[in-house]
N, C-alpha and C positions, 0 to 999 in steps of 0.2 A: 465522611458523611456520604453516601453515594447522590451524584446532583444529576439529573436525566437531562439537562437543560444543552449540552454538548455534543457533537458526532463525533469526539475523539479528546482524550483527554491532553489539556495541554500539557506542555514541559514546563519547567521551573527556570525562564531565561530568568537569567542574575543580572541586575543593574548595577553590580561591580564589577561588569566586564567592561563597559567603557573605559572603565579607568584603570583597567589591565592592558585595553587596548593602545592607550595612549603613551603609557610610560613603554610597549614595547613599541614605539612608531619607529623607532630609528630601524630594527632591528626585522623587522615587515614590511618595509617599504618595499624592498625587491620582490619580497613576498606576494605582496599586494597587485606588483604590477602583471607579474606573471599567472596571476590565479593558479596553484596547483589543483588539480583534480580534486572534488569536495567528496567524502566519502558518501554513498547513495545508501539509502535505507532499503532500495528495493532491485536487485538486480535487474529489473525488467527495464527501467530507467537507462540501465547501463549497455544492457546487452540486447536489448529487443523485448517485449512485450506478448505476454501470454496470446494466442489466438483464440477470439473469443468464439469462434465458428463451433471449437469442439470443448469448450469448457462447461465443466457441469454446475454455473451456475446460472441464475436470470439477468435478465436483460437490464437496463441502466431503468427505462420508464416503469419496470416492472417493479424495481428497486425500492423508485419514488412512490408506485401508487401503494406497495407492503406499509413505506414508512407513514404514509397519509392515511391509512386505514388504521396504524397503530395510534398516530394521533389524535383521529377522531375518537377512537374507541376508549382513549382515556382521558381524552378531552381537557388537555393542558395546554393551552393556545401559546403559552410560552418555553416551549419546549417542544417544536415541529418535529426533533427528527427521533426523539424517543433513544437514542440509540449511544452507550461508552465503549468505546475500545481502549483500555489501557496502554497497549505498546505498539510497536510496530508490527510485530511475528504475527500479529493475529489480522494483519490486512488482507492474507489470502482467504480470513472467512470473508468478506466481501467481494461483492461481485464486479467482474472490470468494467470502466467506462466506456462502452463500444455500442453506440446506441444500433449500428445498422445490421450486425452481425445478429442474426438469433441462435439461442442456444434450443437443445434440443430437453434439455430437466431445466425444472424452476425450482431455486430455493429458497424459502423464506428467510427474512431474518430475525424470525420470529423463532429460529431454531440457533441462536446465539446461545447457550449455557447462561446460565445464570451468574457465574461466577467469574464472568468477565467483567461486568459492572465494577467499577474503582472507583474512589474519591479521585476528586481532582486536585492539585496542589494549585495555593491560590495563585493569582498571577501576579508579576511583581508593578509597584507603582509607577506611573509614570509620568516625569518632567512637568511641572506647568509650564505651558505654553500660549501667552494670549492673544498673537496676533492671529486680527481676522483680515478676510477676502480686503475688504477695503482699506485697513494698515498695510498690507501688501500690495497693492494696487497703486496707491499713494509713493511708497518707498518707488519703486518703479520708475514712476513718472518724474521723480525729484531724480534722481540716476542719470536716467536718460538727457535732462536739461542740464543737468550740474557736470557730468562726465565722474560722479561718484560713487562709484558701484558697493563701496564697502557694505552698509548696510543688506543690503539684495544678498551680497556673497557671503556674508555672515547668515544670514539666513537659512540658504540652500545649503553651506555647508555643512550648519549646526542640523536642519530638517534631517538629509540624507544620511547621516554619520552613521547610524544604527538604526533597527528595528523600532526600538522603543521611542525613538527622539522622530519617528513618522507619524508614528503613532501619537505623538503626544502634539502635534503639530495639525494632525488631518483626522485625529477620531472628532466626533463630535461632541459626545460628552466622556471627557476622560476618566469619569469615578462611574460610569457604567459599562458593564462586562460587551454586553451583544453579543451574548449568544445564543443567537438563532439564524436560522437560515434567512427568515423573513428583511433581516437589515442588520447590514454590514458594520455601518455605526458608522462609514466612512461619508464627511464633506466634502462628496463629488466635487461641487462646484468650485471648494477652494484648491482642493487636486488638481483641475483643467485649467483656473485661472495661472498658479504655477506651473505646470507643464508648459502651455502656450507663449507664457513668457519667455520659458528657459533656453530656446536655441536663437531668441534676441539678445542674449546676454553677453558679456565679454566670454572669450575661451578659456580663462581661468576660471568665472565661476562652473562652466560648464564640467572642467575637467577637476574641480572641486565635487560637484554633485558622484560624477564617476569614481574620483575615491572614496567616497564614504559608502557610495552601493558594496565597492568591493571592499570595505569593512563591515559592512552588516552580512555580506554572503559570509565571510571567513569567520565570525563566532561562531565558538562551539557551539554545537549541540547538547543538549544533556536532554533526552529524550523525545517525545510527541512534542508538537507547535503548540503556541497557546493561539487563540484566536487573536492576537495582538501579530502574532507572526504572520496567520491567515492574511490580515489588512494590508500587513506590509508588502508581501507577495502582489496581491491584487493592485495595489497600487503603484508600487515598483514594473509590474508587466504595462504600465500603460507610459512608460516614459518613454518621449519621442524621436531621443537620440539612439535607443536601438534602430532604427531605421537605415542608420550609419554603420557601413560593412566595419568600421572601426571599432566599433563597441562589440563588434559579436562575440567575443571572447569571454567578455562579462556577460551578455547576454545569455550565452550556450551554460553560466554555471547558475544562471539563475533557473531558465526551464530546467535544466537538472533537478534540482532542489525543490522546483511548484513537483515534477515529474515523480518524485521519488517523496513525496506527501503518502499520506494514509489512504484508502480509500474514503474516509468518511472526512477528511480535509478537504478532499477534492468535492465532495458532496457539497460544502459550504460553499465552494470559489464558484461552482458552476450556479448557485440558486443569487450568489451575490452577482455574478457576472451578468444575470437577467436585466439588473436593473441599468447597466450603463447603457447611453444611447445610443441611439442606430447608427449614427454619423463614427464615433470613437470606437465599437462595437466591431463594425468594419474597416478601420484603421488595425486595431489589434489582429485582426484577422489575416487582413495583408500584409501585415509586418512578421508573422509567423510564415505564411505559405513563400513570400521571400526569401526568408532566413534561410527556408528547408530548399527554395530552388538555388540561389545562391552557394550552397554550400553541396550540392549535387553538380552544379555546372560555374565554378567560379570563372567570373570576367578576370581576375587577377589571380591564379593558385596559390602564389607567393604571399596572399596577402592572408590568409590560414593556414593554421597548424596541419599537416599531412593527416590526412582520413583515416588512419590507421590511428593516430593517436587520439582524434577525436571522432570516433563509428559512434558515439553516443548524443553526438550534438541532433543527427538525425529523427532517431525514437525519440527522444526528451521534446523537442518542439512539437513533433506531431503528437505524442500523448498531452499537453499543453493545448494543443490544437482540438481535440476530444475535447476538451471541457468545455470550449468555448461551442462546439456543435450540439454538446447536451444542453447545456444554456439554449441554443437558437429550438432546439428542438421542443422546449419546455413549454413556449410559448404559441399559443394561437390566435392572432397570424405570426409568423416566427419573426424575428426582429431582422435578419436578411434573409436573401433565397437559400436555401440549398446549394446552388450552383455558384455561390460566392466561396464556398469550400474547394471548390475546384483547383486542381496545381494542375495547371497545362504542360509545367515542364516536364512532367510523371508519364506523358505520352511518346517521352522522345526515350525513354529508358528500357530495359529488360524486362517488358510486362511478364512475361511466361515465365521467368526467372523469378519474379515476384510470386506470381501465383502457386508455381510449382514449389515455392519454398512453404509457403502459407500451406501447401498440400500435404508434405511431405514430412514437415518438422512439428505439424502440430502445436502441443502444449510446451514445446521446447522456448528456449529465451532469446531462439532467432528471428530477428526481426522482420517483418514482409512489411508494405503499405497495403497488401489486404488485409491485413488486421482493423485496417481504419478506411473502409471504403469511403467514405465521403469524401476522401480528398482525393480520391479516382475519378475523372471527367467520364461523362456518360460516353463519350468517342474510344477510351480508352477502355473503359469496360465492354464496349462491343468488340474489338479489337480481340479482348481477351477470352467473351464466350462465342467470339467465331471460330478464333483457331482453339478452342478446347473442342467444339463441335466437329471440326474439321477433322482433328485428331480422333474423335469417337468414329466419324463418320468413314475416315480411311481404315480404322483398326476392324469393324464391322464389315467393309469389303472386302478385305484383306484374308479376313477370316470364311468367307462364302467364297474365295478362292481356292482358300486350302482344301478347305472340305469337298470340292467341285474334283481338285485334283486328285486329293487322297481317292476318292469314288470311279478315279480314271475316267471321270467324263470331260468331254471338249467344252474349258473354258466359256463363257460367254460375255461379252462387254456390259452389257443390258444387266448383268447381275452386279453391276458394279454399281447401279443406280435404283432409287423410288421409284419405280413405272409404276404411273396413275393412265389407266387408258374408260374415258368416261364418253357418255353422250350427251349432248349437250339438250336433250329432251329428258332425260333421265337422270340431271347432274347429281344430286344431292342423294339416291338410292346407289349409282354408280360409286360415286365418292367414298360412301359410308361402307360399301363392300371390299370395295379396293385395297382398303387403309385397312380394316379389320382381319384381311387376307393378308395382306404384309405388314403385319403388327411389329414383326422381327426386323424389317428392313427402313421402320422410320425415318432412322438417324443417317440414312445416305442418302447422296444427291439427288434431288427430286427435279422428275421429267415427266412432262403434262402430254399426252396423245388424245386430241379431238374424232372420236370415229368418224370416218367418210371427208377427215380433210385432210388437207397436203400438206400442213404446215410441220418444220422439224422445230422441236421446243430448245430454242438456244436461251430461254429465260422470259421471253414473250407469251408464250400460251400458259406457263406458269401463273404469272401475273395476272392471268388475262381470267384463268380457273379460280384463282384464289378472289379476285373480283367479283365475277358472277355465283359463284359459291354463297359468298358474303351475304351478297345483295339478298338472293332468295332466301336464305336461313334466316335474316333477320325482317323481313315481310313480315308486318301483322298478321296476315293471311295464313302464314304457316305456324302461328299459335309458341312457337319457342321461348320468344322476346315480348316483352310489352316495351311499345313506345311511349317516352313520358312528353308530351309536344312542351310542357313548361320547361324542362331542365334539357330537352333536345338529346337524350340517351336512352338505351335501351336498358332494360333489366329483365330477370329470370321468371319465367311466366310461372305463378306457386300449381298450376293446375298438374295433377297428379296423373301419371299414366304407368303403365307397364313396362316400357322401353327408356330406358335414357341415354342409348347409344347415340342419338343424333345430339348430344349435348357436349358429349365424349366426343365427338366427331369436331364441335368447335373448339375444344381446349387443344385437338391434334391440329387443326389448322393454325391456334395461333403460335403453336411451338414450331411448327412448320415454316411458318412465317420467319421467327426468330432465326433460326437456323440458316434459312436459304435466304435471309436478308431482304423479304420484302416488307413492304410497308402495307399495312391493313385498313380500311376505310372502317374503323367498327367505334359505336359512341357509346361504350361503357365507364361510368360514375369512377372515378379514382379508388374506392369502396372495393372494387368488384380485384381490382390488383393489391389492394392488402388482402383479403382474401384470399387471393392466388399465392402467395407468398405465407400462407398460414398453415401449416409450416411450408418454408422454401425447399428442404430436403422431404423427398415422400416416407414416412413413417413406414420401419419395418414392419409393424405391429400391424395388422389391417382391420382391426377395431377402434383405433386411434379414429379420432374425429377430425376430419380435415375441412379446410375453407372455413373456419369457424374461429372470427377475431374479434376483437372488441370495437363493438358499432358506437357511434352516439346521435346525438342530433342532428349534430353537422353532418354525418353520412346521409344521414334520411334527406337533409335539404337539398341535396345534390341529386336525389335520385327523385323525390316525391315533395315540392317543396311546400305545395298547399296543403299537406299532410304534414308537415312537419310546423309549420306556420300555425295551425291548429292546435299541436301537441306542446309548443312554444308556449300558448295563448293560458294553456291549462296551467303550466308550472306556473306563470305568473298573475293567476288570474286571483284577486284579491276577497271574493265573495264566498261563500259556502261550497265546496264544489261536489260533496256527496249531498244535497239538496239540490242544487243548482242542474247538475249534468246528469244524476241518476247515472253512473255508469259503471260495470263492475269490473274485474280483472278478465275480460270476455272479448275476443275482436269477432269479426263476420266478413268470411270473402265470398264473392258471388263465384263460384265454378260449374261452367256449360250452362247457367241459368236457376240453377240451384243457389241458394244462400246456405252456409255452409257455417258453423262457430265452434272458436278453438278456444280452453282456457289456456290464459296467460300462465296461472299458477295449477296446484290440483284445488280443485274445487272454487275455483277464478269465477264460475258463473255465479255464485252464494257471497263472494268478499266484495262489499264496497268500494268505490274509489274515493277518498276522502284527502283533504288539504295535506294529512301526516304521511299518505302512502301514495300521493302521485307522482312523484319524484319514480318509485320503485316501478306504477303500472306504467309512464313513458320509456323507462329503458327494458324493460319486460316488449313492451308494444313495438319498438325499435326493434331488438333485439329476433324476436317472433319475423317480421320483415325482411331483416336483410341477413340473418342466418336460420332460422329454424325450417319457416315456410318453403324453403328452397332447397334444402339441406342437399337432398339429393341428388337435384339436377345441379346442383354446382360441385358436388363430389364427384360426378359423371365428368364434368366442366373441366375441374381439378387436374382427375387422374389423365385426362385426355393430353392437358396441356402437359404436364410431367413425363407421359411417357416418352414424348420425343425432348424434351427439354431438362430431362433428371442430369443436373451438373451443380457442383459445388460453387460454380460461378454465379450461379441465382442468390448465391447469400452477400454476395457484393452490391445485391443492388436495391433500393428504394421502390417503393411499387410506382412514383410520378416517373423513375424510370424505365421501369418493365414497359408502361403505356407508351411510352417513347419508341422502345427497340419494335415494338410491335406493329404500332400506329404512324412511328412519324409523328414529325412537328403537323400541324394543322395549318401553321401561320408562313406564307407564302411570302419571299420575298423577289419578285420578277426583276428587280434590277441586282443583287446579286447573280441570280439565271444568268442572266445578259450581261454579267462580267466575265463568266468562269465560261461562257459556250463557245465550242468549235467551230470551224467553220470548214466546207468542202466543198471548191467549187465556187463560193465567195470568196469576199473581205468583209468585213467587221462594218466598213465604209459603203458600202455597197447600195444603190439607192433602193431596192427591192428589200435587202435586210433594215435599212432604216426604216422603212416604212411597216415592217413586220414588227419592229421593239415599238415604235409609236404606237401602234393597236394592240399589242400586248398590254403594255403599261396602261392601257386606259381602259381596259376589260374591266367589267363588273370583277367579284373574285368570284362568282360563280362558273363567269370563262375561261377565265383563269386555270380553275382548278380543271375543269374540262378538255383544256390544250395541256396539261402537263399530262393527263391519265391517256387523251389520247397521243402522247408521244412516247411516254413511258410503261404505262400501263397499270399507273396507281395516281391518284392526285397528291399523296400525301410526298412529306419531304425527309428525305433520309436524317440521319442521326450527325454527319459531316456534316449538314446543308445543302446547299442546293448546287455547291462544288461537286459533290459526291455523286450527282447525277449524270456527271461526262454527258452533257445535252452537246448534239451534237447537230446543225442544220446542215445539207447538201443540198447544191443544185439540182433541178430536174428537168433535164434536159428533152421536156415534152412541151403540149400545149398551153397555153396560159388559160384553157378552156376546162382545162384538167382540176381536181381539186389535189389540195396535199397530201401526201401519202407517206406514213411513219413506219418506221421498223422498230417495235416494243424492245424487241432483243434488246438493240442496243444503243436503245433512249436516241433515237435521229429519225429527223423531220426533215422530209424531201418536199422542197419547193419549188414551185416553177417561178420563172423571173416574170411576174406581173407588172403589169405596165403602170398601172397607180393604185395610190393606197385605199380607194374605193372597192376596186375588184378584186385587192387582197384580203382585204376585211371581210366582205361578202364569202368568198370561198374558203376563207379560212372558217369562218362560224360556222358553215355548212357543214363542213367539214370534221369537225371537233365534235358537234352535236348529234353527230351522225355514224357515230366509228362503232361498232362491236363485231367479234369476228373475223375469220383469218380466210382470205381469199388472193385466188389465184387464177390472171386467166389466160 
């Protein structure tokens, strides 16, 4: 009889296998030590995994949403997933777990044909084990004091001898199936105590655990895995012995088996992993990252099998890491930071080869780290995006050159650049005209000229153009963006207008900043970058909506906290909402002094907000404010950004990472700048330099930002940190009556040898507080 409480039909793991293993112990001893390859249920684990970006399936988060919607519709609280997959060959009907790569199509799980539902075979009965945490701790204490470890040795060797024994020892109730994603049924406290004690036991105890794990991994598969098998995998992953490289062969086979599980089984492991404590969750992630790093760059190459014989090690580990990343993303706030999944070792491999493999081989089984972008650091992603943009720039510049030569015209070096010529007095209109006129050249290297000024752009004028333009466009009097004081961020004005080209200009500016490695002082909320990646690749069909994403009350809190708090109060109000608030599904907005009303749904002005429909009202209200009311403005902004930054590399980025690429980091570390500063004419121990750093380190954050802006043209820190600024202080052989001078093109500060700290501080503050324009005497 079909049972809907499981996400995959478990296999019939026969209890008699243990006896067979014992009978063949002598024959298999060598085999266990060597651990031959275990047949994989999915070629993805062995040779690489399908690239998510071009997949025809929905993302994991949408999959979970679909399942949850189905759960609510059926109303069965004991069967959260409502999905049964009878055998491994149907795995391909489920979406891959790869959170950060967005797909172009979405397929609902409801499309699975009804005939795929199948009866579930009964699970094998577990041996009865009565040892408690207290019993185990007492045994360990006795062993430490007496030196007799027999009882502890027996416990470990029995417990880890098979998957059935692992469940018998650590399952909270051996008679309960625990077939839901809500509760793994694992006694986590007991698992932690047993593992914490393991590394302090004698070597023969530790070896018996590893032999038992080998025994469990060698058991023959007979169809899909049971929930008891999944519990065993979940427990074995937490074994601290796998931090030691001598256990990596066993660890690799464990990871391979987990990676080869069905997608439905993976969803159980993901949800169960959410319940692991933060400390142990971080240890699991670090262990996997270390495994990948040491396989890529082994300290002792002879310690591991040759790479050609174990090419599946890294894909398997990365797939398992993806499960933990999925679990981390399901919780708000997340268990650990998304940056904790970065593997900085990957900064030293050929990233462009990884990127091109991902681009060229698409849905083939060729593995690339780009399939799992959460593991690639923001610094590495910046390298990929910059090189990808450089290649596009070179390609477009070369085409311009070829066209010119083919028409027998004299080539002009200026044609290799995007040349923008603007007047300071008409900055926005000139910039808009230039970018609109040179739309085909947006991917060329940017060069800016201010009319009437003698400065040659070697980077500094470009920075200043961005800074002045952003400052003017985002001024409240300009009316394009509204500044919210409570959240200290800008949001799109909902005022209707005839021409949204200026919003397109702002988007293009952001794209140019990423392409030209300029950091902008823009204060958009995180929601903006989420919308900017919705979708990350511009759709071919121009009727497709862009910039629309799922928004929540949390997103509104980041922009309009006061209004979001009011809506939150409405949701938790215990009285009669309809009688006490007298609201309808209608919102009011002031536009140029006139109050206008908008229905949140058809005939919304006639539908009262009640206790029953208030959730729908709040969701529609948030969607109206962050999506619908500013759709045209944001769509123009979206197309402007993607007109410059159209690249598959955007598929690798999280919204938070786009923000860092555009804006840099606002967190200044002047001590780090001091450590990386270079000197010309000065030594780092000279009196003037010591005065300088004493003054700067004592500055307020505002003055530190002004100094950074004065010297580099931007008050933000690039992706690589202060070291990437290449900041230089040079000696200015001028009178100490002069103010400091900066060459923003080269991030260089020219400092006269001031006689004392007071004079240096005074001159420096005057200089950095009155710095704008480019002058020559």
